[in-house]
C-alpha positions as CSV (number, residue, x, y, z in Angstrom):
1,M,-127.5,128.7,-40.6
2,T,-129.2,127.6,-37.4
3,S,-127.4,127.3,-34.3
4,E,-127.5,123.5,-32.5
5,K,-129.9,125.1,-30.1
6,E,-131.9,126.6,-32.6
7,Q,-132.1,123.3,-34.4
8,I,-133.0,121.2,-31.0
9,A,-135.4,123.8,-29.9
10,G,-137.2,123.5,-33.4
11,M,-137.7,119.8,-32.8
12,S,-141.1,118.7,-32.1
13,K,-141.6,116.8,-28.7
14,W,-142.6,113.6,-30.6
15,S,-139.1,114.3,-32.8
16,L,-137.2,114.0,-29.3
17,V,-139.1,110.9,-28.2
18,G,-138.2,109.3,-31.5
19,V,-134.6,110.0,-31.2
20,T,-134.7,108.9,-27.5
21,L,-136.3,105.5,-28.5
22,G,-134.1,105.3,-31.6
23,L,-131.1,105.3,-29.2
24,M,-132.6,102.8,-26.7
25,I,-133.8,100.2,-29.4
26,G,-130.7,100.8,-31.5
27,G,-128.2,99.5,-28.9
28,G,-129.6,99.6,-25.6
29,V,-129.4,102.0,-22.8
30,G,-125.9,103.4,-22.6
31,R,-124.9,102.2,-25.9
32,V,-125.3,104.8,-28.6
33,Q,-123.8,106.0,-31.6
34,A,-120.1,107.5,-31.2
35,Q,-119.8,111.1,-30.6
36,G,-117.2,111.2,-33.5
37,S,-119.7,109.7,-36.2
38,P,-121.1,112.1,-38.9
39,L,-124.2,110.4,-38.5
40,A,-125.2,111.6,-35.2
41,T,-127.5,114.3,-35.0
42,N,-127.2,117.1,-32.5
43,A,-129.9,115.6,-30.4
44,E,-127.9,112.6,-30.0
45,R,-124.7,114.3,-29.2
46,Q,-126.7,116.2,-26.3
47,T,-127.9,112.8,-25.2
48,M,-124.5,111.1,-25.0
49,T,-122.9,114.2,-23.2
50,T,-125.5,114.3,-20.6
51,Q,-126.0,110.3,-20.5
52,S,-122.9,108.8,-20.3
53,K,-119.2,109.2,-21.1
54,F,-119.3,105.4,-21.9
55,Y,-120.9,104.8,-25.5
56,C,-120.5,102.1,-28.1
57,N,-119.0,103.1,-31.4
58,I,-122.0,101.1,-33.6
59,K,-120.1,101.8,-36.8
60,A,-116.9,99.9,-35.8
61,L,-118.4,96.6,-36.7
62,N,-119.7,95.6,-40.1
63,P,-123.3,94.1,-39.6
64,T,-121.7,90.3,-40.1
65,E,-119.2,91.1,-37.4
66,R,-121.9,92.6,-35.2
67,A,-124.1,89.5,-35.5
68,H,-121.2,87.3,-34.6
69,H,-120.4,89.3,-31.7
70,K,-123.9,89.6,-30.4
71,Q,-124.1,85.7,-30.5
72,L,-120.7,85.5,-28.7
73,T,-121.8,87.8,-26.1
74,E,-124.9,85.9,-25.2
75,K,-122.7,82.8,-25.2
76,L,-120.4,84.6,-22.6
77,I,-123.4,85.8,-20.6
78,A,-125.0,82.4,-20.6
79,S,-121.7,80.6,-19.7
80,R,-120.3,82.4,-16.7
81,N,-119.7,80.0,-13.8
82,D,-119.1,83.1,-11.5
83,I,-118.9,87.0,-11.5
84,V,-116.3,88.8,-8.9
85,E,-116.7,92.3,-8.2
86,T,-113.2,94.0,-8.2
87,Q,-112.2,97.5,-7.3
88,K,-112.4,98.8,-10.8
89,G,-114.7,96.6,-12.6
90,Y,-115.9,92.8,-12.6
91,E,-114.2,89.4,-13.5
92,F,-116.2,86.8,-15.3
93,Q,-115.2,83.5,-14.7
94,F,-115.7,80.4,-17.3
95,A,-114.9,76.5,-17.4
96,P,-112.6,76.2,-20.8
97,A,-114.9,73.3,-21.7
98,N,-117.8,75.8,-22.1
99,V,-115.9,79.0,-23.6
100,T,-112.6,78.7,-25.3
101,L,-109.7,81.0,-25.1
102,A,-110.0,81.8,-28.7
103,E,-113.8,82.6,-28.4
104,L,-112.8,85.1,-25.4
105,A,-109.9,86.7,-27.2
106,D,-112.4,87.0,-30.6
107,W,-114.7,88.8,-28.3
108,V,-112.3,91.1,-26.6
109,V,-111.0,92.1,-30.2
110,A,-114.5,93.2,-31.3
111,E,-115.5,94.6,-28.0
112,G,-112.4,96.7,-27.9
113,K,-113.3,98.1,-31.3
114,C,-116.8,99.5,-30.4
115,C,-115.8,100.2,-26.8
116,P,-112.6,101.4,-26.5
117,F,-112.9,102.6,-23.1
118,F,-112.6,99.1,-21.3
119,E,-109.6,97.7,-20.2
120,F,-109.5,94.0,-20.8
121,H,-107.8,91.3,-18.8
122,I,-107.7,87.6,-19.8
123,D,-106.4,85.0,-17.5
124,L,-105.8,81.3,-17.6
125,E,-105.7,80.1,-14.1
126,R,-105.6,76.9,-12.0
127,A,-103.5,74.7,-14.5
128,G,-105.8,75.6,-17.4
129,S,-109.1,74.8,-15.5
130,L,-110.2,78.5,-15.0
131,L,-110.8,81.2,-17.9
132,C,-111.1,84.7,-16.5
133,L,-112.3,88.0,-18.5
134,R,-111.7,91.0,-16.2
135,L,-113.5,94.3,-17.5
136,T,-112.3,97.4,-16.0
137,G,-112.2,101.3,-16.7
138,E,-112.2,104.6,-15.6
139,D,-114.3,105.7,-12.6
140,G,-118.1,105.1,-13.1
141,I,-117.4,102.2,-15.5
142,K,-119.1,99.6,-13.1
143,P,-122.7,100.8,-13.6
144,F,-122.2,100.6,-17.2
145,I,-120.9,97.0,-16.9
146,R,-123.4,95.9,-14.8
147,S,-126.2,97.2,-17.3
148,E,-124.5,95.7,-20.2
149,F,-123.5,92.5,-19.3
150,Q,-126.4,91.4,-17.0
151,V,-124.5,91.5,-13.7
152,P,-127.1,91.2,-11.0
153,L,-126.8,93.3,-7.9
154,K,-126.2,91.6,-4.6
């Protein structure tokens, strides 16, 4: 049997480029296959370890769930009224007329399956006229949130 180092060293430059491009196309930068997945190759595991401790378990949702979650994510990003940076993450604010509490809860359940490192907080404020989603997590989560949820730099 060959060791992991020998397997990686034996890969051609183009194979490593293909793995890297596959990771980027398959889920976006920072969103790669979970380390615990039996389908992750040695090169993918090494990339995940060096790239980020935050990664998406792409096997957590079936294709139908993933398509629904993607649509809901796009709706949430497009419907935000405001983004507030907090000490540990970001709060996204919505008008309940544009995003329902049920949609937000649906999104949180799915996102929690594939990205269990997030902490989610849903608040209904101002007599029901403001719906808030706060995403937080461990140190270093803010750049990941900015990238994944298209938070503009101020």
